[in-house]
Backbone bond lengths (Angstrom), bond angles and torsions (degrees), N, CA, C in turn:
res aa  C-N    CA-C-N  psi(-1)  N-CA   C-N-CA  omega(-1)  CA-C   N-CA-C  phi
1 X - - - 1.450 - - 1.526 109.33 -
2 X 1.316 115.78 133.63 1.456 120.46 -178.19 1.516 110.37 -66.43
3 X 1.322 115.67 131.44 1.459 121.49 176.10 1.513 109.32 -108.86
4 X 1.336 115.28 149.39 1.456 121.99 -177.96 1.523 109.53 -116.24
5 X 1.326 116.23 135.88 1.459 121.10 -179.88 1.523 108.83 -130.80
6 X 1.324 115.81 120.27 1.464 120.99 179.40 1.526 111.11 -91.50
7 X 1.315 115.09 156.32 1.461 121.66 173.87 1.524 108.35 -154.94
8 X 1.321 115.01 165.24 1.460 119.83 174.71 1.511 114.98 107.11
9 X 1.327 117.58 -7.98 1.447 118.83 178.71 1.526 110.99 -66.51
10 X 1.337 115.60 150.11 1.463 120.12 -177.50 1.516 110.00 -167.17
11 X 1.327 114.62 177.00 1.459 122.34 171.77 1.525 107.35 -94.22
12 X 1.324 115.95 128.13 1.463 120.46 -177.48 1.519 109.20 -141.30
13 X 1.314 116.55 152.06 1.463 120.58 178.01 1.524 110.50 -79.48
14 X 1.315 114.84 153.63 1.453 119.97 176.48 1.528 109.89 -55.76
15 X 1.323 115.02 138.46 1.454 120.96 -176.68 1.515 113.89 92.17
16 X 1.310 115.98 -10.50 1.453 120.26 -178.69 1.517 112.93 -83.95
17 X 1.323 114.94 -174.80 1.464 121.91 -177.22 1.525 110.53 -130.80
18 X 1.318 114.60 152.87 1.463 122.11 173.39 1.514 107.76 -145.42
19 X 1.326 114.57 153.02 1.457 120.29 174.59 1.521 108.05 -124.43
20 X 1.318 115.47 117.44 1.459 121.37 176.70 1.522 109.30 -93.76
21 X 1.310 115.37 144.55 1.458 120.95 177.52 1.520 110.10 -125.13
22 X 1.306 115.16 148.05 1.460 122.36 177.12 1.521 107.17 -129.39
23 X 1.323 115.64 119.12 1.455 120.89 179.47 1.523 109.43 -106.70
24 X 1.318 115.65 129.32 1.461 120.56 178.52 1.522 110.13 -98.32
25 X 1.335 115.47 144.90 1.464 120.20 -178.59 1.522 112.33 -78.08
26 X 1.314 117.19 -9.88 1.447 122.19 178.13 1.515 110.41 -146.26
27 X 1.298 115.38 -169.91 1.461 120.19 -175.95 1.522 112.36 -70.19
28 X 1.334 114.90 135.54 1.470 120.81 173.60 1.520 110.18 -108.67
29 X 1.334 116.38 7.39 1.464 120.59 -174.94 1.522 111.80 -54.68
30 X 1.337 115.80 -40.03 1.467 119.60 -175.82 1.522 113.64 -88.96
31 X 1.325 117.06 -3.01 1.463 119.58 -179.44 1.530 108.81 -76.98
32 X 1.314 115.80 115.19 1.447 120.25 -175.44 1.524 112.84 -56.74
33 X 1.316 116.23 -44.06 1.461 119.39 -178.20 1.523 110.90 -134.86
34 X 1.325 113.81 140.38 1.450 122.18 170.56 1.524 106.79 -121.33
35 X 1.332 115.52 150.85 1.453 116.45 -177.32 1.508 113.51 -156.12
36 X 1.304 113.85 172.00 1.465 122.78 174.00 1.520 108.25 -122.05
37 X 1.324 114.45 132.49 1.459 122.38 172.28 1.520 107.40 -115.81
38 X 1.328 115.64 166.00 1.463 119.83 173.26 1.521 110.12 -145.73
39 X 1.313 114.28 154.95 1.454 120.58 176.26 1.514 108.44 -136.61
40 X 1.325 115.42 111.01 1.449 121.09 178.46 1.512 111.56 -84.75
41 X 1.331 116.74 168.34 1.469 121.18 -179.69 1.528 111.28 -57.51
42 X 1.325 116.17 123.88 1.449 120.74 178.56 1.511 115.05 70.53
43 X 1.324 116.85 13.39 1.466 120.31 -177.98 1.520 111.00 -118.23
44 X 1.319 115.34 163.07 1.457 120.00 174.49 1.524 109.84 -80.62
45 X 1.311 114.98 156.85 1.458 119.66 176.41 1.524 108.87 -65.63
46 X 1.326 116.20 135.84 1.456 121.01 -179.32 1.519 110.83 -131.10
47 X 1.326 114.06 150.81 1.451 120.59 178.11 1.524 109.65 -76.96
48 X 1.325 115.92 131.61 1.459 121.19 -179.48 1.527 111.07 -100.61
49 X 1.333 115.35 -50.75 1.462 118.72 -176.62 1.519 110.02 -160.54
50 X 1.319 116.01 151.42 1.462 121.37 176.10 1.519 110.06 -134.94
51 X 1.333 115.09 156.01 1.459 121.06 174.97 1.522 107.97 -142.74
52 X 1.320 116.47 134.99 1.454 120.98 -179.23 1.522 111.08 -95.66
53 X 1.323 115.49 175.97 1.461 120.41 178.74 1.523 111.38 -64.08
54 X 1.332 116.37 -24.61 1.468 119.81 179.58 1.516 112.20 -88.59
55 X 1.346 116.13 -0.90 1.454 119.43 178.58 1.512 115.22 91.58
56 X 1.326 115.93 2.56 1.464 118.26 178.48 1.520 109.40 -71.75
57 X 1.316 116.31 132.75 1.458 120.96 -177.61 1.523 111.48 -116.82
58 X 1.324 114.04 157.15 1.459 121.00 177.72 1.518 107.57 -145.85
59 X 1.339 115.84 141.08 1.451 120.24 -175.90 1.520 111.59 -131.62
60 X 1.312 115.09 150.43 1.462 119.82 169.82 1.530 108.08 -66.85
61 X 1.306 116.11 147.21 1.461 120.12 -179.08 1.525 111.57 -56.21
62 X 1.327 116.10 -34.28 1.465 120.27 -175.07 1.522 113.74 -69.10
63 X 1.345 117.61 -17.59 1.469 120.41 -178.29 1.520 112.80 -118.39
64 X 1.327 117.18 -5.71 1.460 121.44 -179.47 1.523 110.37 -53.96
65 X 1.337 116.22 129.72 1.456 121.21 179.47 1.515 114.53 87.61
66 X 1.333 117.07 -12.18 1.470 120.70 179.68 1.526 112.07 -113.11
67 X 1.317 116.75 -33.74 1.461 122.48 -177.86 1.521 109.89 -108.23
68 X 1.346 115.05 148.57 1.457 120.99 175.92 1.521 109.33 -135.41
69 X 1.328 115.54 125.76 1.458 120.84 177.85 1.515 109.08 -101.43
70 X 1.324 115.73 145.20 1.460 120.49 177.60 1.520 108.81 -148.83
71 X 1.314 115.32 157.97 1.458 119.74 176.75 1.516 109.34 -135.79
72 X 1.319 115.27 147.57 1.462 122.13 177.15 1.522 106.25 -125.50
73 X 1.327 115.71 98.93 1.460 119.56 -176.40 1.527 112.19 -66.57
74 X 1.300 117.31 -27.86 1.466 120.81 -179.99 1.529 110.64 -68.97
75 X 1.329 115.70 -34.43 1.466 120.19 -179.11 1.525 112.45 -100.32
76 X 1.337 116.19 -3.15 1.471 121.41 -179.14 1.528 111.51 57.32
77 X 1.304 115.10 47.23 1.462 120.38 179.59 1.525 110.96 -131.51
78 X 1.317 114.19 154.89 1.453 122.53 174.48 1.526 106.55 -132.60
79 X 1.293 116.85 137.44 1.461 120.85 -177.94 1.523 110.67 -124.28
80 X 1.315 114.37 154.89 1.463 121.10 174.16 1.521 107.39 -132.65
81 X 1.322 115.47 108.12 1.459 121.12 176.57 1.518 107.84 -88.30
82 X 1.316 116.16 122.12 1.466 121.39 -176.49 1.528 109.44 -117.40
83 X 1.303 116.52 118.07 1.458 122.50 179.16 1.525 110.29 -117.05
84 X 1.314 115.37 163.20 1.474 121.66 178.16 1.527 110.88 49.59
85 X 1.300 115.21 49.40 1.460 120.08 -175.54 1.528 111.85 -65.03
86 X 1.327 114.16 146.08 1.456 122.01 -179.58 1.526 109.31 -121.38
87 X 1.320 117.40 156.71 1.475 118.94 178.00 1.529 112.88 -54.80
88 X 1.318 116.79 -32.93 1.458 119.72 179.96 1.528 113.65 -71.60
89 X 1.329 117.31 -5.89 1.466 120.68 173.92 1.529 111.30 -83.05
90 X 1.318 116.68 -6.69 1.459 120.86 178.37 1.519 110.59 -58.69
91 X 1.330 115.97 124.13 1.463 120.79 -176.31 1.517 109.67 -177.55
92 X 1.321 114.80 169.25 1.455 120.32 165.54 1.525 106.10 -89.35
93 X 1.312 115.75 127.90 1.463 121.72 -177.68 1.527 109.22 -103.70
94 X 1.323 114.38 131.68 1.456 121.74 -177.09 1.528 110.50 -118.19
95 X 1.303 115.09 136.65 1.459 121.66 170.37 1.521 107.98 -88.90
96 X 1.315 116.90 141.82 1.459 120.19 -178.04 1.527 110.38 -145.68
97 X 1.324 114.19 157.14 1.465 120.62 179.58 1.520 110.82 -128.07
98 X 1.324 115.10 138.58 1.458 123.33 174.81 1.526 106.18 -120.19
99 X 1.311 117.14 84.89 1.459 120.38 -171.91 1.532 114.77 -58.06
100 X 1.314 115.82 -36.02 1.461 119.20 -174.54 1.526 112.85 -91.50
101 X 1.320 116.96 -12.05 1.454 119.46 -177.91 1.515 114.16 72.26
102 X 1.315 116.20 22.06 1.467 120.46 -177.96 1.519 112.59 -104.66
103 X 1.324 116.00 7.95 1.454 119.27 -177.37 1.512 113.42 89.44
104 X 1.312 116.50 7.68 1.462 121.34 177.35 1.529 109.19 -96.17
105 X 1.307 114.82 97.81 1.469 120.60 -179.28 1.528 107.12 -84.81
106 X 1.302 115.86 97.54 1.465 121.65 -170.48 1.518 114.49 -102.55
107 X 1.336 116.60 -9.37 1.466 120.21 178.91 1.524 107.81 -120.85
108 X 1.336 115.53 133.24 1.457 119.97 -178.28 1.515 110.36 -137.21
109 X 1.319 115.58 144.73 1.447 120.75 170.74 1.519 109.92 -86.89
110 X 1.320 115.48 -178.91 1.465 120.17 -176.38 1.527 111.89 -87.33
111 X 1.323 116.76 -12.91 1.461 120.96 177.92 1.521 113.48 97.74
112 X 1.322 114.89 153.04 1.456 121.65 175.91 1.531 107.80 -137.16
113 X 1.331 116.01 136.66 1.466 121.43 -173.53 1.524 111.04 -84.01
114 X 1.328 115.17 129.12 1.459 122.08 171.99 1.520 107.32 -118.34
115 X 1.321 116.08 124.27 1.461 121.32 178.53 1.522 108.60 -124.18
116 X 1.323 115.60 124.76 1.463 121.16 -179.21 1.527 107.78 -113.16
117 X 1.321 115.23 118.31 1.462 119.98 -179.02 1.525 110.48 -93.30
118 X 1.314 115.11 147.79 1.474 119.76 -178.44 1.513 111.82 -89.90
């Protein structure tokens, strides 16, 4: 079973940038959708961004225009470029996979902490 491992989380000042990476232990070529979720302190986990095998992307309104998701099927990686970070972006960020594209996110990474200071 493909495992996902995130990296790149850090402490950053508001207005700064971070790039998160997700490395898969096997091929993600056939996974219809890959995505990033986050869970802030005292909040429910929320969807941040998704990307399909065809490159179609979708973003939460709160990150639209600031975050960019991408996937490299040849390298089995998914990235999340985060710019103009805000304190409210502070959360644990999780990489996830929806192999069938039906909204069933069945693969999850362990998460990486992003903290944005004001």
